[in-house]
Every structure is written in structure tokens, then in C-alpha cells.
Biotite code that builds the C-alpha atoms (Angstrom):
import biotite.structure as struc

atoms = struc.array([
    struc.Atom([150.740, 201.667, 243.634], chain_id="A", res_id=1, res_name="UNK", atom_name="CA", element="C"),
    struc.Atom([147.627, 202.526, 241.619], chain_id="A", res_id=2, res_name="UNK", atom_name="CA", element="C"),
    struc.Atom([146.710, 205.332, 244.030], chain_id="A", res_id=3, res_name="UNK", atom_name="CA", element="C"),
    struc.Atom([150.199, 206.769, 243.696], chain_id="A", res_id=4, res_name="UNK", atom_name="CA", element="C"),
    struc.Atom([149.862, 206.784, 239.890], chain_id="A", res_id=5, res_name="UNK", atom_name="CA", element="C"),
    struc.Atom([146.519, 208.591, 240.093], chain_id="A", res_id=6, res_name="UNK", atom_name="CA", element="C"),
    struc.Atom([147.950, 211.172, 242.500], chain_id="A", res_id=7, res_name="UNK", atom_name="CA", element="C"),
    struc.Atom([150.943, 211.767, 240.207], chain_id="A", res_id=8, res_name="UNK", atom_name="CA", element="C"),
    struc.Atom([148.680, 212.241, 237.185], chain_id="A", res_id=9, res_name="UNK", atom_name="CA", element="C"),
    struc.Atom([146.553, 214.756, 239.105], chain_id="A", res_id=10, res_name="UNK", atom_name="CA", element="C"),
    struc.Atom([149.656, 216.667, 240.209], chain_id="A", res_id=11, res_name="UNK", atom_name="CA", element="C"),
    struc.Atom([151.065, 216.755, 236.674], chain_id="A", res_id=12, res_name="UNK", atom_name="CA", element="C"),
    struc.Atom([147.741, 218.021, 235.275], chain_id="A", res_id=13, res_name="UNK", atom_name="CA", element="C"),
    struc.Atom([147.487, 220.668, 237.990], chain_id="A", res_id=14, res_name="UNK", atom_name="CA", element="C"),
    struc.Atom([151.021, 221.866, 237.288], chain_id="A", res_id=15, res_name="UNK", atom_name="CA", element="C"),
    struc.Atom([150.306, 221.985, 233.563], chain_id="A", res_id=16, res_name="UNK", atom_name="CA", element="C"),
    struc.Atom([147.226, 224.091, 234.278], chain_id="A", res_id=17, res_name="UNK", atom_name="CA", element="C"),
    struc.Atom([149.269, 226.442, 236.440], chain_id="A", res_id=18, res_name="UNK", atom_name="CA", element="C"),
    struc.Atom([151.897, 226.803, 233.714], chain_id="A", res_id=19, res_name="UNK", atom_name="CA", element="C"),
    struc.Atom([149.171, 227.544, 231.183], chain_id="A", res_id=20, res_name="UNK", atom_name="CA", element="C"),
    struc.Atom([147.604, 230.199, 233.443], chain_id="A", res_id=21, res_name="UNK", atom_name="CA", element="C"),
    struc.Atom([151.028, 231.695, 234.097], chain_id="A", res_id=22, res_name="UNK", atom_name="CA", element="C"),
    struc.Atom([151.676, 231.982, 230.345], chain_id="A", res_id=23, res_name="UNK", atom_name="CA", element="C"),
    struc.Atom([148.218, 233.499, 229.850], chain_id="A", res_id=24, res_name="UNK", atom_name="CA", element="C"),
    struc.Atom([148.869, 236.004, 232.648], chain_id="A", res_id=25, res_name="UNK", atom_name="CA", element="C"),
    struc.Atom([152.277, 236.969, 231.232], chain_id="A", res_id=26, res_name="UNK", atom_name="CA", element="C"),
    struc.Atom([150.693, 237.349, 227.809], chain_id="A", res_id=27, res_name="UNK", atom_name="CA", element="C"),
    struc.Atom([148.046, 239.661, 229.303], chain_id="A", res_id=28, res_name="UNK", atom_name="CA", element="C"),
    struc.Atom([150.686, 241.790, 231.001], chain_id="A", res_id=29, res_name="UNK", atom_name="CA", element="C"),
    struc.Atom([152.630, 242.048, 227.736], chain_id="A", res_id=30, res_name="UNK", atom_name="CA", element="C"),
    struc.Atom([149.639, 243.005, 225.574], chain_id="A", res_id=31, res_name="UNK", atom_name="CA", element="C"),
    struc.Atom([148.307, 245.550, 228.087], chain_id="A", res_id=32, res_name="UNK", atom_name="CA", element="C"),
    struc.Atom([151.760, 247.134, 228.314], chain_id="A", res_id=33, res_name="UNK", atom_name="CA", element="C"),
    struc.Atom([152.144, 247.198, 224.515], chain_id="A", res_id=34, res_name="UNK", atom_name="CA", element="C"),
    struc.Atom([148.672, 248.652, 223.983], chain_id="A", res_id=35, res_name="UNK", atom_name="CA", element="C"),
    struc.Atom([149.141, 251.332, 226.646], chain_id="A", res_id=36, res_name="UNK", atom_name="CA", element="C"),
    struc.Atom([152.473, 252.290, 225.092], chain_id="A", res_id=37, res_name="UNK", atom_name="CA", element="C"),
    struc.Atom([151.049, 252.420, 221.585], chain_id="A", res_id=38, res_name="UNK", atom_name="CA", element="C"),
    struc.Atom([148.161, 254.657, 222.655], chain_id="A", res_id=39, res_name="UNK", atom_name="CA", element="C"),
    struc.Atom([150.326, 256.812, 224.916], chain_id="A", res_id=40, res_name="UNK", atom_name="CA", element="C"),
    struc.Atom([152.844, 257.518, 222.144], chain_id="A", res_id=41, res_name="UNK", atom_name="CA", element="C"),
    struc.Atom([150.242, 258.023, 219.418], chain_id="A", res_id=42, res_name="UNK", atom_name="CA", element="C"),
    struc.Atom([151.004, 254.799, 217.536], chain_id="A", res_id=43, res_name="UNK", atom_name="CA", element="C"),
    struc.Atom([147.335, 254.187, 216.788], chain_id="A", res_id=44, res_name="UNK", atom_name="CA", element="C"),
    struc.Atom([147.927, 251.865, 213.830], chain_id="A", res_id=45, res_name="UNK", atom_name="CA", element="C"),
    struc.Atom([149.918, 249.565, 216.119], chain_id="A", res_id=46, res_name="UNK", atom_name="CA", element="C"),
    struc.Atom([147.234, 249.759, 218.813], chain_id="A", res_id=47, res_name="UNK", atom_name="CA", element="C"),
    struc.Atom([144.552, 248.987, 216.181], chain_id="A", res_id=48, res_name="UNK", atom_name="CA", element="C"),
    struc.Atom([146.310, 245.670, 215.457], chain_id="A", res_id=49, res_name="UNK", atom_name="CA", element="C"),
    struc.Atom([145.503, 244.589, 219.036], chain_id="A", res_id=50, res_name="UNK", atom_name="CA", element="C"),
    struc.Atom([141.771, 244.984, 218.465], chain_id="A", res_id=51, res_name="UNK", atom_name="CA", element="C"),
    struc.Atom([139.994, 241.684, 217.823], chain_id="A", res_id=52, res_name="UNK", atom_name="CA", element="C"),
    struc.Atom([139.973, 241.008, 214.043], chain_id="A", res_id=53, res_name="UNK", atom_name="CA", element="C"),
    struc.Atom([136.205, 240.379, 214.124], chain_id="A", res_id=54, res_name="UNK", atom_name="CA", element="C"),
    struc.Atom([135.638, 243.742, 215.829], chain_id="A", res_id=55, res_name="UNK", atom_name="CA", element="C"),
    struc.Atom([137.882, 245.476, 213.266], chain_id="A", res_id=56, res_name="UNK", atom_name="CA", element="C"),
    struc.Atom([135.923, 243.852, 210.459], chain_id="A", res_id=57, res_name="UNK", atom_name="CA", element="C"),
    struc.Atom([132.484, 244.648, 211.926], chain_id="A", res_id=58, res_name="UNK", atom_name="CA", element="C"),
    struc.Atom([133.362, 248.177, 213.119], chain_id="A", res_id=59, res_name="UNK", atom_name="CA", element="C"),
    struc.Atom([136.177, 249.604, 210.993], chain_id="A", res_id=60, res_name="UNK", atom_name="CA", element="C"),
    struc.Atom([137.336, 253.105, 211.831], chain_id="A", res_id=61, res_name="UNK", atom_name="CA", element="C"),
    struc.Atom([136.192, 255.700, 209.309], chain_id="A", res_id=62, res_name="UNK", atom_name="CA", element="C"),
    struc.Atom([138.538, 258.232, 207.740], chain_id="A", res_id=63, res_name="UNK", atom_name="CA", element="C"),
    struc.Atom([136.999, 260.843, 210.052], chain_id="A", res_id=64, res_name="UNK", atom_name="CA", element="C"),
    struc.Atom([137.813, 258.758, 213.131], chain_id="A", res_id=65, res_name="UNK", atom_name="CA", element="C"),
    struc.Atom([141.403, 258.179, 211.946], chain_id="A", res_id=66, res_name="UNK", atom_name="CA", element="C"),
    struc.Atom([141.779, 261.912, 211.289], chain_id="A", res_id=67, res_name="UNK", atom_name="CA", element="C"),
    struc.Atom([140.692, 262.657, 214.879], chain_id="A", res_id=68, res_name="UNK", atom_name="CA", element="C"),
    struc.Atom([143.603, 260.580, 216.147], chain_id="A", res_id=69, res_name="UNK", atom_name="CA", element="C"),
    struc.Atom([145.961, 262.541, 213.877], chain_id="A", res_id=70, res_name="UNK", atom_name="CA", element="C"),
    struc.Atom([144.723, 265.829, 215.386], chain_id="A", res_id=71, res_name="UNK", atom_name="CA", element="C"),
    struc.Atom([145.515, 264.980, 219.010], chain_id="A", res_id=72, res_name="UNK", atom_name="CA", element="C"),
    struc.Atom([148.486, 264.427, 221.260], chain_id="A", res_id=73, res_name="UNK", atom_name="CA", element="C"),
    struc.Atom([148.022, 261.869, 224.023], chain_id="A", res_id=74, res_name="UNK", atom_name="CA", element="C"),
    struc.Atom([149.389, 263.162, 227.321], chain_id="A", res_id=75, res_name="UNK", atom_name="CA", element="C"),
    struc.Atom([148.562, 260.252, 229.573], chain_id="A", res_id=76, res_name="UNK", atom_name="CA", element="C"),
    struc.Atom([147.176, 256.749, 229.838], chain_id="A", res_id=77, res_name="UNK", atom_name="CA", element="C"),
    struc.Atom([146.291, 255.732, 233.383], chain_id="A", res_id=78, res_name="UNK", atom_name="CA", element="C"),
    struc.Atom([144.478, 252.560, 234.411], chain_id="A", res_id=79, res_name="UNK", atom_name="CA", element="C"),
    struc.Atom([141.954, 253.465, 237.108], chain_id="A", res_id=80, res_name="UNK", atom_name="CA", element="C"),
    struc.Atom([140.613, 249.957, 237.829], chain_id="A", res_id=81, res_name="UNK", atom_name="CA", element="C"),
    struc.Atom([141.147, 246.506, 236.393], chain_id="A", res_id=82, res_name="UNK", atom_name="CA", element="C"),
    struc.Atom([139.829, 243.031, 237.034], chain_id="A", res_id=83, res_name="UNK", atom_name="CA", element="C"),
    struc.Atom([138.410, 239.821, 235.620], chain_id="A", res_id=84, res_name="UNK", atom_name="CA", element="C"),
    struc.Atom([134.799, 239.451, 234.542], chain_id="A", res_id=85, res_name="UNK", atom_name="CA", element="C"),
    struc.Atom([132.588, 236.438, 235.283], chain_id="A", res_id=86, res_name="UNK", atom_name="CA", element="C"),
    struc.Atom([133.325, 234.973, 231.855], chain_id="A", res_id=87, res_name="UNK", atom_name="CA", element="C"),
    struc.Atom([137.114, 235.244, 232.155], chain_id="A", res_id=88, res_name="UNK", atom_name="CA", element="C"),
    struc.Atom([137.614, 238.460, 230.198], chain_id="A", res_id=89, res_name="UNK", atom_name="CA", element="C"),
    struc.Atom([139.555, 241.353, 231.673], chain_id="A", res_id=90, res_name="UNK", atom_name="CA", element="C"),
    struc.Atom([137.950, 244.758, 232.057], chain_id="A", res_id=91, res_name="UNK", atom_name="CA", element="C"),
    struc.Atom([139.754, 247.944, 232.856], chain_id="A", res_id=92, res_name="UNK", atom_name="CA", element="C"),
    struc.Atom([138.756, 251.563, 233.163], chain_id="A", res_id=93, res_name="UNK", atom_name="CA", element="C"),
    struc.Atom([141.333, 253.916, 231.692], chain_id="A", res_id=94, res_name="UNK", atom_name="CA", element="C"),
    struc.Atom([141.806, 257.669, 231.830], chain_id="A", res_id=95, res_name="UNK", atom_name="CA", element="C"),
    struc.Atom([143.385, 259.092, 228.658], chain_id="A", res_id=96, res_name="UNK", atom_name="CA", element="C"),
    struc.Atom([144.703, 262.647, 228.522], chain_id="A", res_id=97, res_name="UNK", atom_name="CA", element="C"),
    struc.Atom([144.054, 264.212, 225.101], chain_id="A", res_id=98, res_name="UNK", atom_name="CA", element="C"),
    struc.Atom([145.327, 267.556, 223.794], chain_id="A", res_id=99, res_name="UNK", atom_name="CA", element="C"),
    struc.Atom([143.997, 269.036, 220.560], chain_id="A", res_id=100, res_name="UNK", atom_name="CA", element="C"),
    struc.Atom([146.896, 269.989, 218.285], chain_id="A", res_id=101, res_name="UNK", atom_name="CA", element="C"),
    struc.Atom([144.783, 272.866, 216.929], chain_id="A", res_id=102, res_name="UNK", atom_name="CA", element="C"),
    struc.Atom([143.417, 274.489, 220.080], chain_id="A", res_id=103, res_name="UNK", atom_name="CA", element="C"),
    struc.Atom([145.913, 273.118, 222.607], chain_id="A", res_id=104, res_name="UNK", atom_name="CA", element="C"),
    struc.Atom([142.921, 272.424, 224.874], chain_id="A", res_id=105, res_name="UNK", atom_name="CA", element="C"),
    struc.Atom([143.363, 269.413, 227.103], chain_id="A", res_id=106, res_name="UNK", atom_name="CA", element="C"),
    struc.Atom([140.601, 267.065, 228.186], chain_id="A", res_id=107, res_name="UNK", atom_name="CA", element="C"),
    struc.Atom([140.332, 263.648, 229.759], chain_id="A", res_id=108, res_name="UNK", atom_name="CA", element="C"),
    struc.Atom([138.584, 260.719, 228.129], chain_id="A", res_id=109, res_name="UNK", atom_name="CA", element="C"),
    struc.Atom([137.525, 257.828, 230.349], chain_id="A", res_id=110, res_name="UNK", atom_name="CA", element="C"),
    struc.Atom([137.092, 254.549, 228.525], chain_id="A", res_id=111, res_name="UNK", atom_name="CA", element="C"),
    struc.Atom([136.274, 250.962, 229.424], chain_id="A", res_id=112, res_name="UNK", atom_name="CA", element="C"),
    struc.Atom([138.443, 248.324, 227.798], chain_id="A", res_id=113, res_name="UNK", atom_name="CA", element="C"),
    struc.Atom([137.468, 244.674, 227.596], chain_id="A", res_id=114, res_name="UNK", atom_name="CA", element="C"),
    struc.Atom([140.112, 242.082, 226.742], chain_id="A", res_id=115, res_name="UNK", atom_name="CA", element="C"),
    struc.Atom([139.310, 238.489, 225.691], chain_id="A", res_id=116, res_name="UNK", atom_name="CA", element="C"),
    struc.Atom([141.632, 235.479, 225.638], chain_id="A", res_id=117, res_name="UNK", atom_name="CA", element="C"),
    struc.Atom([141.664, 233.611, 222.311], chain_id="A", res_id=118, res_name="UNK", atom_name="CA", element="C"),
    struc.Atom([142.556, 229.957, 222.953], chain_id="A", res_id=119, res_name="UNK", atom_name="CA", element="C"),
    struc.Atom([143.134, 229.305, 219.262], chain_id="A", res_id=120, res_name="UNK", atom_name="CA", element="C"),
    struc.Atom([145.475, 232.251, 218.671], chain_id="A", res_id=121, res_name="UNK", atom_name="CA", element="C"),
    struc.Atom([146.945, 232.010, 222.206], chain_id="A", res_id=122, res_name="UNK", atom_name="CA", element="C"),
    struc.Atom([146.662, 235.748, 222.717], chain_id="A", res_id=123, res_name="UNK", atom_name="CA", element="C"),
    struc.Atom([144.509, 238.514, 224.176], chain_id="A", res_id=124, res_name="UNK", atom_name="CA", element="C"),
    struc.Atom([142.350, 240.740, 221.978], chain_id="A", res_id=125, res_name="UNK", atom_name="CA", element="C"),
    struc.Atom([140.735, 244.084, 222.735], chain_id="A", res_id=126, res_name="UNK", atom_name="CA", element="C"),
    struc.Atom([137.036, 243.453, 222.060], chain_id="A", res_id=127, res_name="UNK", atom_name="CA", element="C"),
    struc.Atom([135.635, 246.793, 223.221], chain_id="A", res_id=128, res_name="UNK", atom_name="CA", element="C"),
    struc.Atom([137.091, 248.685, 220.272], chain_id="A", res_id=129, res_name="UNK", atom_name="CA", element="C"),
    struc.Atom([139.011, 251.945, 220.236], chain_id="A", res_id=130, res_name="UNK", atom_name="CA", element="C"),
    struc.Atom([138.359, 254.773, 222.686], chain_id="A", res_id=131, res_name="UNK", atom_name="CA", element="C"),
    struc.Atom([136.067, 257.552, 221.496], chain_id="A", res_id=132, res_name="UNK", atom_name="CA", element="C"),
    struc.Atom([138.224, 260.673, 221.584], chain_id="A", res_id=133, res_name="UNK", atom_name="CA", element="C"),
    struc.Atom([135.757, 262.929, 219.763], chain_id="A", res_id=134, res_name="UNK", atom_name="CA", element="C"),
    struc.Atom([135.196, 266.227, 221.534], chain_id="A", res_id=135, res_name="UNK", atom_name="CA", element="C"),
    struc.Atom([131.442, 266.031, 220.990], chain_id="A", res_id=136, res_name="UNK", atom_name="CA", element="C"),
    struc.Atom([130.833, 263.524, 223.790], chain_id="A", res_id=137, res_name="UNK", atom_name="CA", element="C"),
])
């Protein structure tokens, strides 16, 4: 009887862990989709809210950087590669199509995003910051 109780406890804990990972995975899918949509449709203020609050505080965007986002039209957001890191973060390489509203010249910016799970907030945060869309790269 005691062995059966131990086995049941282990099964319940394993299922709880699976449910937690499933929720975490669904949360990741939702935040990646929301971020991609915000960037793709030029809703940079909304995308900025998905950046880790500590990163926003330590590296706020300057007025010049915000003005760069106002001067471009995003034509594409395509994930090239994505996967977990050794410490449980998610890294993805993204290709962003950018057109200057002034010159109508199109270019592609490749950026590396790093997403971190916050156990306390129960959500994913972008910890790599915003993509650098400046033409002087």
C-alpha cells in the first residue's frame, strides 16, 4: 500500500510538471506571436512592453532611436532559427525587412532575440533588447 502511495505521488508531481511546462510553452508561443505582430505592423510601443523591465530601465531607447522606428515601414518578420539555450532561455534569429519612408530603399536586418522565462511574473521577457534598425550598421 505504501509503495502505491509513493507511485501515485510521483505520478501526480510529474503530471503537474507537465502541465506547468505546457502552460509555459503556450505562453511562449503567445508572446512570440504578439511580439512578431507588433514589430511587423509597426506597433513598436507595444513591442517595447515585451522587453524585460530591467533591460528597459538599464537601456532605454533614446529619442533618436524612437525616431528611426517612425521613419521606417516593416515589410517582413521571419524567424530563421529558434531553440532553447543551456540555461532554459529561448534564442531565435530573425530577419526583418525594413523600408525607409524617405528613400524607399529596402534592406534586411538580421537580429538575435533572447527570451527569458520569469517564474515570478509567469511570463516571457525579451532580454536582448530591440533590434538595431539604423542604416549605419
